[in-house]
Backbone of each chain as nested JSON, in Angstrom:
{
  "chains": [
    {"id": "A", "residues": [
      {"number": 1, "name": "MET", "atoms": {"N": [10.311, -4.332, 2.397], "CA": [9.954, -3.254, 3.286], "C": [9.466, -2.054, 2.474]}},
      {"number": 2, "name": "LYS", "atoms": {"N": [8.32, -1.494, 2.861], "CA": [7.814, -0.272, 2.182], "C": [8.386, 0.932, 2.924]}},
      {"number": 3, "name": "VAL", "atoms": {"N": [9.0, 1.803, 2.162], "CA": [9.654, 2.98, 2.753], "C": [9.095, 4.24, 2.109]}},
      {"number": 4, "name": "ARG", "atoms": {"N": [8.939, 5.279, 2.961], "CA": [8.485, 6.569, 2.456], "C": [9.592, 7.588, 2.727]}},
      {"number": 5, "name": "VAL", "atoms": {"N": [9.985, 8.336, 1.699], "CA": [11.028, 9.359, 1.849], "C": [10.384, 10.728, 1.61]}},
      {"number": 6, "name": "LEU", "atoms": {"N": [10.532, 11.603, 2.594], "CA": [9.972, 12.953, 2.495], "C": [11.142, 13.923, 2.316]}},
      {"number": 7, "name": "ILE", "atoms": {"N": [11.168, 14.582, 1.175], "CA": [12.281, 15.475, 0.856], "C": [11.77, 16.906, 0.832]}},
      {"number": 8, "name": "THR", "atoms": {"N": [12.347, 17.756, 1.653], "CA": [11.89, 19.141, 1.728], "C": [13.071, 20.091, 1.551]}},
      {"number": 9, "name": "LEU", "atoms": {"N": [12.748, 21.302, 1.137], "CA": [13.801, 22.301, 1.013], "C": [14.277, 22.688, 2.411]}},
      {"number": 10, "name": "LYS", "atoms": {"N": [15.551, 22.917, 2.559], "CA": [16.07, 23.34, 3.854], "C": [15.525, 24.719, 4.207]}},
      {"number": 11, "name": "ASN", "atoms": {"N": [15.409, 24.987, 5.505], "CA": [14.948, 26.311, 5.915], "C": [15.876, 27.363, 5.323]}},
      {"number": 12, "name": "GLY", "atoms": {"N": [15.276, 28.472, 4.915], "CA": [16.106, 29.548, 4.358], "C": [16.221, 29.477, 2.853]}},
      {"number": 13, "name": "VAL", "atoms": {"N": [15.948, 28.297, 2.286], "CA": [15.993, 28.174, 0.828], "C": [14.663, 28.679, 0.276]}},
      {"number": 14, "name": "LEU", "atoms": {"N": [14.718, 29.596, -0.677], "CA": [13.511, 30.191, -1.248], "C": [12.667, 29.103, -1.91]}},
      {"number": 15, "name": "ASP", "atoms": {"N": [11.342, 29.177, -1.698], "CA": [10.453, 28.155, -2.263], "C": [9.378, 28.823, -3.129]}},
      {"number": 16, "name": "PRO", "atoms": {"N": [9.73, 29.185, -4.363], "CA": [8.753, 29.884, -5.22], "C": [7.483, 29.068, -5.451]}},
      {"number": 17, "name": "GLN", "atoms": {"N": [7.657, 27.731, -5.528], "CA": [6.493, 26.875, -5.748], "C": [5.535, 26.987, -4.561]}},
      {"number": 18, "name": "GLY", "atoms": {"N": [6.103, 26.951, -3.373], "CA": [5.282, 27.069, -2.164], "C": [4.578, 28.42, -2.119]}},
      {"number": 19, "name": "LYS", "atoms": {"N": [5.3, 29.471, -2.496], "CA": [4.715, 30.833, -2.517], "C": [3.547, 30.877, -3.508]}},
      {"number": 20, "name": "ALA", "atoms": {"N": [3.747, 30.251, -4.664], "CA": [2.688, 30.273, -5.693], "C": [1.443, 29.552, -5.177]}},
      {"number": 21, "name": "ILE", "atoms": {"N": [1.655, 28.416, -4.521], "CA": [0.512, 27.671, -3.973], "C": [-0.181, 28.505, -2.895]}},
      {"number": 22, "name": "GLU", "atoms": {"N": [0.62, 29.159, -2.061], "CA": [0.046, 29.975, -0.971], "C": [-0.836, 31.086, -1.561]}},
      {"number": 23, "name": "GLY", "atoms": {"N": [-0.319, 31.736, -2.612], "CA": [-1.099, 32.795, -3.267], "C": [-2.398, 32.266, -3.856]}},
      {"number": 24, "name": "ALA", "atoms": {"N": [-2.303, 31.1, -4.471], "CA": [-3.509, 30.514, -5.082], "C": [-4.522, 30.132, -4.007]}},
      {"number": 25, "name": "LEU", "atoms": {"N": [-4.031, 29.591, -2.892], "CA": [-4.94, 29.236, -1.791], "C": [-5.646, 30.491, -1.256]}},
      {"number": 26, "name": "HIS", "atoms": {"N": [-4.884, 31.561, -1.093], "CA": [-5.503, 32.804, -0.608], "C": [-6.545, 33.275, -1.612]}},
      {"number": 27, "name": "GLY", "atoms": {"N": [-6.234, 33.146, -2.901], "CA": [-7.18, 33.544, -3.94], "C": [-8.465, 32.74, -3.896]}},
      {"number": 28, "name": "LEU", "atoms": {"N": [-8.38, 31.531, -3.362], "CA": [-9.572, 30.674, -3.27], "C": [-10.279, 30.85, -1.927]}},
      {"number": 29, "name": "GLY", "atoms": {"N": [-9.746, 31.792, -1.128], "CA": [-10.429, 32.075, 0.137], "C": [-9.833, 31.395, 1.345]}},
      {"number": 30, "name": "PHE", "atoms": {"N": [-8.736, 30.669, 1.158], "CA": [-8.09, 30.005, 2.296], "C": [-7.05, 30.956, 2.902]}},
      {"number": 31, "name": "GLU", "atoms": {"N": [-7.552, 32.03, 3.529], "CA": [-6.659, 33.072, 4.058], "C": [-5.737, 32.517, 5.163]}},
      {"number": 32, "name": "GLY", "atoms": {"N": [-6.173, 31.453, 5.809], "CA": [-5.414, 30.946, 6.97], "C": [-4.198, 30.127, 6.608]}},
      {"number": 33, "name": "ALA", "atoms": {"N": [-4.004, 29.887, 5.303], "CA": [-2.845, 29.079, 4.884], "C": [-1.583, 29.931, 4.926]}},
      {"number": 34, "name": "GLU", "atoms": {"N": [-0.57, 29.456, 5.635], "CA": [0.694, 30.2, 5.765], "C": [1.877, 29.246, 5.628]}},
      {"number": 35, "name": "ASN", "atoms": {"N": [3.041, 29.818, 5.341], "CA": [4.3, 29.057, 5.292], "C": [4.158, 27.785, 4.458]}},
      {"number": 36, "name": "VAL", "atoms": {"N": [3.542, 27.911, 3.292], "CA": [3.335, 26.744, 2.43], "C": [4.678, 26.355, 1.807]}},
      {"number": 37, "name": "ARG", "atoms": {"N": [5.071, 25.116, 1.991], "CA": [6.331, 24.623, 1.414], "C": [6.033, 23.357, 0.622]}},
      {"number": 38, "name": "GLN", "atoms": {"N": [6.545, 23.263, -0.604], "CA": [6.313, 22.031, -1.379], "C": [7.599, 21.23, -1.435]}},
      {"number": 39, "name": "GLY", "atoms": {"N": [7.446, 19.901, -1.298], "CA": [8.62, 19.027, -1.392], "C": [8.272, 17.792, -2.195]}},
      {"number": 40, "name": "LYS", "atoms": {"N": [9.144, 16.813, -2.132], "CA": [8.946, 15.564, -2.889], "C": [8.658, 14.415, -1.916]}},
      {"number": 41, "name": "LEU", "atoms": {"N": [7.804, 13.542, -2.388], "CA": [7.477, 12.336, -1.621], "C": [7.847, 11.151, -2.5]}},
      {"number": 42, "name": "ILE", "atoms": {"N": [8.676, 10.262, -2.01], "CA": [9.031, 9.079, -2.805], "C": [8.699, 7.842, -1.972]}},
      {"number": 43, "name": "GLU", "atoms": {"N": [7.891, 6.975, -2.553], "CA": [7.553, 5.725, -1.877], "C": [8.152, 4.575, -2.686]}},
      {"number": 44, "name": "LEU", "atoms": {"N": [8.714, 3.612, -1.991], "CA": [9.324, 2.479, -2.704], "C": [9.368, 1.245, -1.807]}},
      {"number": 45, "name": "ASP", "atoms": {"N": [9.515, 0.109, -2.433], "CA": [9.742, -1.132, -1.697], "C": [11.236, -1.422, -1.762]}},
      {"number": 46, "name": "ILE", "atoms": {"N": [11.789, -1.86, -0.65], "CA": [13.19, -2.284, -0.628], "C": [13.176, -3.778, -0.309]}},
      {"number": 47, "name": "LYS", "atoms": {"N": [13.371, -4.577, -1.345], "CA": [13.134, -6.013, -1.173], "C": [14.335, -6.718, -0.54]}},
      {"number": 48, "name": "ASP", "atoms": {"N": [15.506, -6.087, -0.585], "CA": [16.682, -6.797, -0.037], "C": [17.071, -6.246, 1.338]}},
      {"number": 49, "name": "ALA", "atoms": {"N": [16.051, -5.863, 2.116], "CA": [16.33, -5.424, 3.502], "C": [15.584, -6.372, 4.439]}},
      {"number": 50, "name": "SER", "atoms": {"N": [16.322, -6.917, 5.396], "CA": [15.675, -7.915, 6.271], "C": [15.129, -7.292, 7.554]}},
      {"number": 51, "name": "SER", "atoms": {"N": [15.448, -6.011, 7.778], "CA": [14.906, -5.364, 8.988], "C": [14.608, -3.908, 8.658]}},
      {"number": 52, "name": "ALA", "atoms": {"N": [13.839, -3.28, 9.547], "CA": [13.498, -1.863, 9.341], "C": [14.777, -1.023, 9.365]}},
      {"number": 53, "name": "ALA", "atoms": {"N": [15.701, -1.383, 10.262], "CA": [16.95, -0.619, 10.362], "C": [17.746, -0.716, 9.06]}},
      {"number": 54, "name": "GLU", "atoms": {"N": [17.771, -1.91, 8.494], "CA": [18.52, -2.103, 7.255], "C": [17.85, -1.339, 6.104]}},
      {"number": 55, "name": "ALA", "atoms": {"N": [16.521, -1.352, 6.09], "CA": [15.785, -0.62, 5.054], "C": [16.072, 0.876, 5.18]}},
      {"number": 56, "name": "GLU", "atoms": {"N": [16.091, 1.359, 6.413], "CA": [16.343, 2.79, 6.632], "C": [17.762, 3.15, 6.178]}},
      {"number": 57, "name": "GLU", "atoms": {"N": [18.693, 2.277, 6.465], "CA": [20.089, 2.51, 6.075], "C": [20.234, 2.584, 4.547]}},
      {"number": 58, "name": "LYS", "atoms": {"N": [19.566, 1.625, 3.868], "CA": [19.629, 1.617, 2.399], "C": [18.946, 2.865, 1.833]}},
      {"number": 59, "name": "ALA", "atoms": {"N": [17.819, 3.238, 2.42], "CA": [17.102, 4.427, 1.931], "C": [17.955, 5.669, 2.136]}},
      {"number": 60, "name": "LYS", "atoms": {"N": [18.659, 5.714, 3.262], "CA": [19.543, 6.867, 3.53], "C": [20.63, 6.949, 2.449]}},
      {"number": 61, "name": "ALA", "atoms": {"N": [21.198, 5.808, 2.103], "CA": [22.244, 5.795, 1.071], "C": [21.661, 6.247, -0.272]}},
      {"number": 62, "name": "MET", "atoms": {"N": [20.422, 5.848, -0.573], "CA": [19.774, 6.267, -1.818], "C": [19.564, 7.783, -1.824]}},
      {"number": 63, "name": "CYS", "atoms": {"N": [19.19, 8.321, -0.672], "CA": [18.991, 9.774, -0.582], "C": [20.313, 10.504, -0.782]}},
      {"number": 64, "name": "ASP", "atoms": {"N": [21.344, 10.016, -0.097], "CA": [22.64, 10.699, -0.175], "C": [23.231, 10.639, -1.585]}},
      {"number": 65, "name": "LYS", "atoms": {"N": [22.944, 9.529, -2.304], "CA": [23.539, 9.375, -3.639], "C": [22.688, 9.964, -4.766]}},
      {"number": 66, "name": "LEU", "atoms": {"N": [21.342, 9.966, -4.553], "CA": [20.501, 10.35, -5.712], "C": [19.286, 11.21, -5.371]}},
      {"number": 67, "name": "LEU", "atoms": {"N": [18.513, 10.745, -4.397], "CA": [17.163, 11.29, -4.253], "C": [17.134, 12.735, -3.736]}},
      {"number": 68, "name": "ALA", "atoms": {"N": [18.077, 13.102, -2.873], "CA": [18.017, 14.446, -2.277], "C": [19.276, 15.241, -2.623]}},
      {"number": 69, "name": "ASN", "atoms": {"N": [19.068, 16.52, -2.902], "CA": [20.201, 17.411, -3.187], "C": [20.725, 17.919, -1.841]}},
      {"number": 70, "name": "PRO", "atoms": {"N": [21.92, 17.471, -1.451], "CA": [22.407, 17.788, -0.095], "C": [22.576, 19.281, 0.168]}},
      {"number": 71, "name": "VAL", "atoms": {"N": [22.719, 20.067, -0.892], "CA": [22.943, 21.507, -0.692], "C": [21.652, 22.19, -0.258]}},
      {"number": 72, "name": "MET", "atoms": {"N": [20.537, 21.811, -0.89], "CA": [19.289, 22.561, -0.681], "C": [18.194, 21.775, 0.024]}},
      {"number": 73, "name": "GLU", "atoms": {"N": [18.365, 20.448, 0.073], "CA": [17.249, 19.636, 0.575], "C": [17.652, 18.818, 1.802]}},
      {"number": 74, "name": "SER", "atoms": {"N": [16.643, 18.577, 2.646], "CA": [16.84, 17.617, 3.744], "C": [15.777, 16.529, 3.572]}},
      {"number": 75, "name": "TYR", "atoms": {"N": [16.008, 15.381, 4.185], "CA": [15.064, 14.275, 3.971], "C": [14.723, 13.585, 5.289]}},
      {"number": 76, "name": "LEU", "atoms": {"N": [13.574, 12.95, 5.248], "CA": [13.074, 12.206, 6.396], "C": [12.64, 10.844, 5.872]}},
      {"number": 77, "name": "ILE", "atoms": {"N": [13.074, 9.775, 6.547], "CA": [12.768, 8.415, 6.073], "C": [11.8, 7.759, 7.043]}},
      {"number": 78, "name": "GLU", "atoms": {"N": [10.725, 7.22, 6.509], "CA": [9.767, 6.498, 7.343], "C": [9.633, 5.078, 6.785]}},
      {"number": 79, "name": "VAL", "atoms": {"N": [9.989, 4.088, 7.612], "CA": [9.809, 2.693, 7.19], "C": [8.376, 2.315, 7.543]}},
      {"number": 80, "name": "MET", "atoms": {"N": [7.59, 2.0, 6.534], "CA": [6.164, 1.811, 6.757], "C": [5.897, 0.414, 7.307]}},
      {"number": 81, "name": "GLU", "atoms": {"N": [6.073, -0.615, 6.518], "CA": [5.911, -1.983, 7.02], "C": [6.494, -2.916, 5.981]}},
      {"number": 82, "name": "ALA", "atoms": {"N": [6.491, -4.16, 6.342], "CA": [7.036, -5.148, 5.412], "C": [6.202, -5.107, 4.143]}},
      {"number": 83, "name": "ALA", "atoms": {"N": [6.803, -4.921, 3.007], "CA": [6.074, -4.84, 1.706], "C": [5.478, -6.187, 1.363]}}
    ]},
    {"id": "B", "residues": [
      {"number": 1, "name": "MET", "atoms": {"N": [-1.95, 25.447, 13.299], "CA": [-1.756, 24.012, 13.174], "C": [-0.838, 23.722, 11.982]}},
      {"number": 2, "name": "LYS", "atoms": {"N": [0.173, 22.913, 12.189], "CA": [1.059, 22.495, 11.08], "C": [0.466, 21.239, 10.464]}},
      {"number": 3, "name": "VAL", "atoms": {"N": [0.291, 21.289, 9.158], "CA": [-0.337, 20.186, 8.437], "C": [0.592, 19.712, 7.33]}},
      {"number": 4, "name": "ARG", "atoms": {"N": [0.605, 18.386, 7.136], "CA": [1.385, 17.818, 6.052], "C": [0.425, 17.109, 5.105]}},
      {"number": 5, "name": "VAL", "atoms": {"N": [0.534, 17.403, 3.821], "CA": [-0.333, 16.775, 2.818], "C": [0.547, 15.922, 1.897]}},
      {"number": 6, "name": "LEU", "atoms": {"N": [0.217, 14.645, 1.796], "CA": [0.976, 13.725, 0.951], "C": [0.101, 13.389, -0.255]}},
      {"number": 7, "name": "ILE", "atoms": {"N": [0.561, 13.778, -1.423], "CA": [-0.227, 13.588, -2.643], "C": [0.48, 12.565, -3.527]}},
      {"number": 8, "name": "THR", "atoms": {"N": [-0.213, 11.482, -3.832], "CA": [0.396, 10.43, -4.646], "C": [-0.49, 10.112, -5.84]}},
      {"number": 9, "name": "LEU", "atoms": {"N": [0.13, 9.532, -6.855], "CA": [-0.651, 9.117, -8.005], "C": [-1.501, 7.91, -7.609]}},
      {"number": 10, "name": "LYS", "atoms": {"N": [-2.708, 7.843, -8.117], "CA": [-3.567, 6.701, -7.832], "C": [-2.961, 5.436, -8.432]}},
      {"number": 11, "name": "ASN", "atoms": {"N": [-3.253, 4.303, -7.805], "CA": [-2.764, 3.038, -8.358], "C": [-3.264, 2.91, -9.794]}},
      {"number": 12, "name": "GLY", "atoms": {"N": [-2.397, 2.378, -10.636], "CA": [-2.807, 2.186, -12.033], "C": [-2.421, 3.349, -12.919]}},
      {"number": 13, "name": "VAL", "atoms": {"N": [-2.15, 4.497, -12.317], "CA": [-1.725, 5.645, -13.125], "C": [-0.22, 5.504, -13.377]}},
      {"number": 14, "name": "LEU", "atoms": {"N": [0.182, 5.58, -14.634], "CA": [1.591, 5.425, -14.995], "C": [2.437, 6.511, -14.321]}},
      {"number": 15, "name": "ASP", "atoms": {"N": [3.605, 6.113, -13.801], "CA": [4.466, 7.069, -13.087], "C": [5.855, 7.079, -13.733]}},
      {"number": 16, "name": "PRO", "atoms": {"N": [6.007, 7.782, -14.86], "CA": [7.307, 7.787, -15.549], "C": [8.442, 8.311, -14.674]}},
      {"number": 17, "name": "GLN", "atoms": {"N": [8.1, 9.291, -13.807], "CA": [9.124, 9.858, -12.911], "C": [9.626, 8.767, -11.964]}},
      {"number": 18, "name": "GLY", "atoms": {"N": [8.693, 8.01, -11.421], "CA": [9.072, 6.927, -10.509], "C": [9.908, 5.876, -11.217]}},
      {"number": 19, "name": "LYS", "atoms": {"N": [9.514, 5.553, -12.456], "CA": [10.275, 4.567, -13.253], "C": [11.702, 5.075, -13.493]}},
      {"number": 20, "name": "ALA", "atoms": {"N": [11.821, 6.368, -13.784], "CA": [13.155, 6.947, -14.053], "C": [14.023, 6.857, -12.801]}},
      {"number": 21, "name": "ILE", "atoms": {"N": [13.432, 7.164, -11.659], "CA": [14.192, 7.098, -10.404], "C": [14.609, 5.649, -10.13]}},
      {"number": 22, "name": "GLU", "atoms": {"N": [13.668, 4.72, -10.387], "CA": [13.965, 3.303, -10.131], "C": [15.153, 2.849, -10.984]}},
      {"number": 23, "name": "GLY", "atoms": {"N": [15.124, 3.267, -12.264], "CA": [16.231, 2.903, -13.152], "C": [17.553, 3.482, -12.681]}},
      {"number": 24, "name": "ALA", "atoms": {"N": [17.507, 4.726, -12.239], "CA": [18.742, 5.379, -11.769], "C": [19.259, 4.7, -10.504]}},
      {"number": 25, "name": "LEU", "atoms": {"N": [18.333, 4.31, -9.615], "CA": [18.75, 3.62, -8.385], "C": [19.42, 2.279, -8.737]}},
      {"number": 26, "name": "HIS", "atoms": {"N": [18.815, 1.571, -9.674], "CA": [19.419, 0.297, -10.085], "C": [20.805, 0.552, -10.677]}},
      {"number": 27, "name": "GLY", "atoms": {"N": [20.921, 1.616, -11.446], "CA": [22.216, 1.946, -12.038], "C": [23.276, 2.263, -11.001]}},
      {"number": 28, "name": "LEU", "atoms": {"N": [22.824, 2.707, -9.837], "CA": [23.774, 3.033, -8.76], "C": [24.005, 1.83, -7.844]}},
      {"number": 29, "name": "GLY", "atoms": {"N": [23.393, 0.68, -8.225], "CA": [23.645, -0.52, -7.428], "C": [22.577, -0.851, -6.414]}},
      {"number": 30, "name": "PHE", "atoms": {"N": [21.504, -0.058, -6.377], "CA": [20.423, -0.345, -5.424], "C": [19.391, -1.254, -6.102]}},
      {"number": 31, "name": "GLU", "atoms": {"N": [19.822, -2.521, -6.338], "CA": [18.962, -3.459, -7.072], "C": [17.661, -3.752, -6.32]}},
      {"number": 32, "name": "GLY", "atoms": {"N": [17.684, -3.569, -5.021], "CA": [16.516, -3.953, -4.222], "C": [15.369, -2.957, -4.255]}},
      {"number": 33, "name": "ALA", "atoms": {"N": [15.592, -1.818, -4.936], "CA": [14.538, -0.788, -4.98], "C": [13.469, -1.199, -5.991]}},
      {"number": 34, "name": "GLU", "atoms": {"N": [12.216, -1.229, -5.566], "CA": [11.121, -1.639, -6.456], "C": [9.92, -0.721, -6.246]}},
      {"number": 35, "name": "ASN", "atoms": {"N": [9.034, -0.722, -7.235], "CA": [7.769, 0.018, -7.133], "C": [7.991, 1.454, -6.66]}},
      {"number": 36, "name": "VAL", "atoms": {"N": [8.961, 2.127, -7.251], "CA": [9.265, 3.505, -6.843], "C": [8.178, 4.43, -7.405]}},
      {"number": 37, "name": "ARG", "atoms": {"N": [7.564, 5.202, -6.514], "CA": [6.512, 6.138, -6.935], "C": [6.852, 7.515, -6.386]}},
      {"number": 38, "name": "GLN", "atoms": {"N": [6.793, 8.544, -7.231], "CA": [7.065, 9.892, -6.725], "C": [5.765, 10.673, -6.614]}},
      {"number": 39, "name": "GLY", "atoms": {"N": [5.652, 11.436, -5.512], "CA": [4.462, 12.278, -5.337], "C": [4.878, 13.633, -4.804]}},
      {"number": 40, "name": "LYS", "atoms": {"N": [3.885, 14.381, -4.353], "CA": [4.14, 15.732, -3.836], "C": [3.904, 15.756, -2.319]}},
      {"number": 41, "name": "LEU", "atoms": {"N": [4.724, 16.538, -1.669], "CA": [4.585, 16.748, -0.228], "C": [4.362, 18.242, -0.025]}},
      {"number": 42, "name": "ILE", "atoms": {"N": [3.284, 18.609, 0.629], "CA": [3.056, 20.038, 0.9], "C": [2.896, 20.203, 2.409]}},
      {"number": 43, "name": "GLU", "atoms": {"N": [3.692, 21.085, 2.958], "CA": [3.585, 21.381, 4.385], "C": [3.134, 22.835, 4.53]}},
      {"number": 44, "name": "LEU", "atoms": {"N": [2.228, 23.069, 5.447], "CA": [1.742, 24.435, 5.644], "C": [1.209, 24.611, 7.062]}},
      {"number": 45, "name": "ASP", "atoms": {"N": [1.103, 25.858, 7.465], "CA": [0.449, 26.182, 8.733], "C": [-0.96, 26.665, 8.391]}},
      {"number": 46, "name": "ILE", "atoms": {"N": [-1.917, 26.223, 9.191], "CA": [-3.289, 26.711, 9.034], "C": [-3.617, 27.477, 10.313]}},
      {"number": 47, "name": "LYS", "atoms": {"N": [-3.578, 28.813, 10.202], "CA": [-3.63, 29.615, 11.426], "C": [-5.062, 29.819, 11.928]}},
      {"number": 48, "name": "ASP", "atoms": {"N": [-6.045, 29.594, 11.032], "CA": [-7.423, 29.852, 11.486], "C": [-8.168, 28.543, 11.772]}},
      {"number": 49, "name": "ALA", "atoms": {"N": [-7.431, 27.568, 12.312], "CA": [-8.089, 26.309, 12.726], "C": [-7.848, 26.147, 14.222]}},
      {"number": 50, "name": "SER", "atoms": {"N": [-8.927, 25.929, 14.956], "CA": [-8.779, 25.872, 16.422], "C": [-8.609, 24.439, 16.92]}},
      {"number": 51, "name": "SER", "atoms": {"N": [-8.788, 23.462, 16.016], "CA": [-8.602, 22.068, 16.449], "C": [-7.978, 21.279, 15.308]}},
      {"number": 52, "name": "ALA", "atoms": {"N": [-7.478, 20.097, 15.644], "CA": [-6.881, 19.238, 14.611], "C": [-7.941, 18.857, 13.583]}},
      {"number": 53, "name": "ALA", "atoms": {"N": [-9.157, 18.599, 14.063], "CA": [-10.238, 18.195, 13.149], "C": [-10.548, 19.32, 12.16]}},
      {"number": 54, "name": "GLU", "atoms": {"N": [-10.561, 20.547, 12.694], "CA": [-10.866, 21.687, 11.82], "C": [-9.738, 21.898, 10.806]}},
      {"number": 55, "name": "ALA", "atoms": {"N": [-8.511, 21.723, 11.257], "CA": [-7.356, 21.876, 10.352], "C": [-7.432, 20.822, 9.241]}},
      {"number": 56, "name": "GLU", "atoms": {"N": [-7.799, 19.605, 9.631], "CA": [-7.903, 18.528, 8.637], "C": [-8.998, 18.834, 7.617]}},
      {"number": 57, "name": "GLU", "atoms": {"N": [-10.103, 19.365, 8.12], "CA": [-11.226, 19.696, 7.245], "C": [-10.83, 20.778, 6.237]}},
      {"number": 58, "name": "LYS", "atoms": {"N": [-10.122, 21.805, 6.746], "CA": [-9.7, 22.892, 5.839], "C": [-8.678, 22.351, 4.819]}},
      {"number": 59, "name": "ALA", "atoms": {"N": [-7.774, 21.505, 5.295], "CA": [-6.76, 20.954, 4.386], "C": [-7.424, 20.102, 3.307]}},
      {"number": 60, "name": "LYS", "atoms": {"N": [-8.458, 19.359, 3.711], "CA": [-9.199, 18.531, 2.739], "C": [-9.819, 19.416, 1.661]}},
      {"number": 61, "name": "ALA", "atoms": {"N": [-10.4, 20.534, 2.09], "CA": [-11.029, 21.443, 1.124], "C": [-9.97, 22.026, 0.184]}},
      {"number": 62, "name": "MET", "atoms": {"N": [-8.777, 22.316, 0.728], "CA": [-7.69, 22.847, -0.109], "C": [-7.267, 21.8, -1.142]}},
      {"number": 63, "name": "CYS", "atoms": {"N": [-7.213, 20.548, -0.713], "CA": [-6.83, 19.466, -1.649], "C": [-7.88, 19.333, -2.748]}},
      {"number": 64, "name": "ASP", "atoms": {"N": [-9.156, 19.317, -2.336], "CA": [-10.235, 19.116, -3.31], "C": [-10.312, 20.267, -4.314]}},
      {"number": 65, "name": "LYS", "atoms": {"N": [-9.964, 21.497, -3.836], "CA": [-10.106, 22.654, -4.738], "C": [-8.847, 22.953, -5.547]}},
      {"number": 66, "name": "LEU", "atoms": {"N": [-7.665, 22.597, -4.944], "CA": [-6.448, 23.053, -5.647], "C": [-5.3, 22.043, -5.656]}},
      {"number": 67, "name": "LEU", "atoms": {"N": [-4.982, 21.515, -4.476], "CA": [-3.688, 20.84, -4.327], "C": [-3.612, 19.492, -5.049]}},
      {"number": 68, "name": "ALA", "atoms": {"N": [-4.728, 18.769, -5.121], "CA": [-4.664, 17.43, -5.726], "C": [-5.6, 17.339, -6.925]}},
      {"number": 69, "name": "ASN", "atoms": {"N": [-5.115, 16.665, -7.949], "CA": [-5.929, 16.44, -9.147], "C": [-6.784, 15.195, -8.88]}},
      {"number": 70, "name": "PRO", "atoms": {"N": [-8.107, 15.39, -8.736], "CA": [-8.957, 14.27, -8.316], "C": [-8.975, 13.099, -9.301]}},
      {"number": 71, "name": "VAL", "atoms": {"N": [-8.646, 13.362, -10.561], "CA": [-8.687, 12.276, -11.554], "C": [-7.52, 11.313, -11.352]}},
      {"number": 72, "name": "MET", "atoms": {"N": [-6.347, 11.871, -11.07], "CA": [-5.138, 11.028, -11.078], "C": [-4.49, 10.879, -9.707]}},
      {"number": 73, "name": "GLU", "atoms": {"N": [-4.852, 11.752, -8.776], "CA": [-4.114, 11.765, -7.507], "C": [-5.014, 11.48, -6.311]}},
      {"number": 74, "name": "SER", "atoms": {"N": [-4.421, 10.875, -5.308], "CA": [-5.12, 10.747, -4.012], "C": [-4.241, 11.44, -2.969]}},
      {"number": 75, "name": "TYR", "atoms": {"N": [-4.84, 11.801, -1.839], "CA": [-4.055, 12.552, -0.847], "C": [-4.291, 12.014, 0.557]}},
      {"number": 76, "name": "LEU", "atoms": {"N": [-3.302, 12.283, 1.386], "CA": [-3.341, 11.88, 2.784], "C": [-2.973, 13.117, 3.597]}},
      {"number": 77, "name": "ILE", "atoms": {"N": [-3.771, 13.394, 4.636], "CA": [-3.53, 14.603, 5.43], "C": [-3.065, 14.189, 6.827]}},
      {"number": 78, "name": "GLU", "atoms": {"N": [-1.967, 14.778, 7.254], "CA": [-1.467, 14.514, 8.604], "C": [-1.37, 15.851, 9.343]}},
      {"number": 79, "name": "VAL", "atoms": {"N": [-2.132, 15.964, 10.442], "CA": [-2.026, 17.18, 11.257], "C": [-0.869, 16.962, 12.225]}},
      {"number": 80, "name": "MET", "atoms": {"N": [0.165, 17.771, 12.122], "CA": [1.38, 17.519, 12.885], "C": [1.231, 18.016, 14.313]}},
      {"number": 81, "name": "GLU", "atoms": {"N": [1.145, 19.31, 14.515], "CA": [0.921, 19.836, 15.876], "C": [0.58, 21.304, 15.726]}},
      {"number": 82, "name": "ALA", "atoms": {"N": [0.272, 21.882, 16.845], "CA": [-0.08, 23.295, 16.816], "C": [1.135, 24.072, 16.334]}},
      {"number": 83, "name": "ALA", "atoms": {"N": [0.981, 24.881, 15.303], "CA": [2.111, 25.649, 14.738], "C": [2.555, 26.719, 15.734]}}
    ]}
  ]
}
């Protein structure tokens, strides 16, 4: 199963990287860009999952144990299709 | 318009970060994790776009000029909904 994990900073957590990108975009003339937030995207295959639900469960455990910092980050799991 | 930009390394480009995550996942017992690739996720509002198509066009221009490195990265734009 191919899984996509989207990890973003929780609301309220300062995002200097996002601010820097927003400033650079404005400098390039993209005045309409607002609330720019940068996060992490992790794509992986989970070969020992026989269903989308099982893949999502395993991905959730991976996020809770390693991929996402529970204090500052939240995550979203998207099961793409059978790898 | 709320837009999500998913930036990933092009196939064939070495991903040491992804390899490191894969190794750590295996170390935690997630043997089924394979082909782990890490990329960037950027979420932003585009306030001067009156349609999804226009928001996508502006986001594409932002990627081409700043957000994605055309040599090593490819990007995917998802227009989420009116911000």
